[in-house]
Every structure is written in C-alpha cells, then in structure tokens.
C-alpha positions in Angstrom: -2.2 -5.5 10.3 -0.9 -8.6 8.9 3.0 -8.4 8.8 3.1 -11.9 7.1 1.4 -10.2 4.0 4.1 -7.6 3.9 6.9 -10.2 4.2 5.2 -12.6 1.6 4.7 -9.8 -0.8 8.3 -8.9 -0.8 9.6 -12.5 -0.9 7.3 -13.4 -3.7 9.0 -10.7 -5.8 12.4 -12.1 -4.7 13.4 -8.8 -2.9 16.6 -8.9 -0.9 16.4 -7.4 2.5 18.3 -4.3 1.3 15.7 -4.0 -1.6 12.8 -4.5 1.0 14.3 -1.6 3.1 14.7 0.6 0.0 11.1 0.1 -1.1 10.0 0.9 2.4 12.0 4.1 2.6 14.1 2.7 5.4 17.6 1.5 6.2 18.1 -2.4 6.1 18.6 -2.6 10.0 15.6 -0.3 10.6 13.4 -2.3 8.3 14.5 -5.6 9.9 13.9 -4.2 13.4 10.5 -2.8 12.5 9.4 -6.2 11.0 10.7 -8.2 14.1 9.0 -5.8 16.6 6.0 -5.3 14.4 6.2 -1.5 14.8 5.4 -0.3 11.3 4.1 3.3 11.0 1.2 4.2 8.7 3.6 6.2 6.6 5.8 3.2 6.0 2.8 1.1 5.2 1.6 3.8 2.7 5.1 3.8 1.1 4.9 -0.1 0.6 1.4 0.0 -0.7 2.3 2.7 -3.2 5.4 0.9 -4.3 3.3 -2.2 -5.1 0.2 -0.1 -6.4 -1.9 -1.9 -3.7 -4.7 -0.5 -1.5 -3.8 -0.1 2.3 -6.6 -2.5 3.3 -4.7 -5.3 1.5 -2.4 -5.5 4.5 -5.3 -6.2 6.9 -7.1 -9.6 7.5 -10.6 -8.5 8.4 -12.9 -5.6 8.3 -12.8 -5.5 12.0 -9.9 -4.1 13.8 -7.4 -5.9 15.9 -7.3 -4.2 19.3 -5.8 -5.5 22.6 -7.6 -4.3 25.7 -5.4 -2.6 28.3 -3.9 -5.1 30.7 -5.1 -8.1 28.7 -2.5 -10.8 28.2 -2.8 -12.8 25.1 -0.7 -15.7 24.0 1.7 -15.0 21.0 -0.3 -14.8 17.7 -3.7 -14.5 19.6 -5.7 -11.4 19.0 -8.9 -10.2 20.4 -11.2 -8.7 17.8 -13.8 -6.2 18.5 -15.3 -3.2 16.9 -13.4 0.2 17.5 -15.5 3.1 16.3 -12.3 5.3 15.9 -10.5 2.5 14.0 -13.6 2.0 11.7 -13.7 5.7 10.9 -9.9 5.6 10.1 -10.6 2.6 7.9 -13.2 4.4 5.9 -10.9 7.4 5.4 -8.1 4.9 4.2 -10.7 3.4 1.8 -11.6 6.8 0.5 -7.9 7.6 0.0 -7.5 4.3 -1.9 -10.3 5.3 -4.3 -8.8 8.9 -4.7 -5.4 7.4 -5.5 -6.9 5.0 -8.0 -8.9 7.8 -9.7 -5.7 9.9 -9.9 -3.8 7.1 -11.4 -6.5 6.7 -14.1 -6.4 10.5 -14.8 -2.7 10.3 -15.2 -3.0 7.4 -17.7 -5.5 9.4 -19.6 -3.4 12.5 -19.7 -0.4 10.5 -20.8 -2.5 9.1 -23.7 -3.7 12.5 -24.7 -0.2 14.0 -24.6 1.0 11.1 -26.7 -1.8 11.8 -29.3 -1.1 15.5 -29.3 2.6 14.8 -30.0 1.6 12.8 -33.0 2.3 9.3 -31.6 -1.1 8.1 -32.4 -1.3 5.3 -35.1 -2.5 6.8 -38.4 -1.5 10.2 -37.3 1.4 12.0 -39.1 2.5 15.6 -38.3 -0.7 16.1 -36.4 -3.1 15.1 -39.2 -4.6 11.8 -40.2 -3.4 10.3 -43.6 
C-alpha cells in the first residue's frame, strides 16, 4: 500500500490533521500514529476510499503485491515484489467489491432521479402531468 497516496490525497484537499482523522474514523493521535507506523487496517482504508469515492486499488502502486519474506532485511523504502497467490485472490475480491459499489452508486442515482420525477420535479411536469 502506498501511504504517500493517502497523505497526498488529504493534503491536496487541504485537510487538517483533525479532518484527516475524522474522515478515517479515527482520533487525531490514532491517525497520526497509524500513518507514522504504516499500520493501516483494511477497514480504515475502505473508510478513506469511500470518503473520497475511490476504488481501493487507487492506494496501491502495482498489480503485484508487496511482501517481505520472513527474516529478510531491506533498507528503508526498499520493497521486494513477488506474486502472492493469496494476495492476488484478495485483490480480485477487492476489485469485485469496487465494481459492486460503483453499480450500487449508479442505482442510487437512478432511483433518486425516478423519485424526483415521481414527485413532480421533472421539467415540464406539473402536478404529475405534462403541460
């Protein structure tokens, strides 16, 4: 996961640290600690993605998954990339969820339009009939 993308997203919208925490569903100190330690949960990432109406994969750099092998020591910022079958399956499920959420948003917008039309808010429609 790319924490810089999370940080850049908030700062590009001029969010204060308190607003960042609120949008993440956390306390300011909890949010700051999580970002410093890079310990974000999937639930928090989903909350942020939903807040900005973004798919979860927006916060990842590649289609491959970043995994550190046990006992392997890497320099700060260095990541070993290799295919992880379990991670790939999870990524596919996340992409499916993203598509489902987008379809649900489109359905909601269509329903709002239909409700508006039924209430008579459609241009050219007065008291439920066309003039």
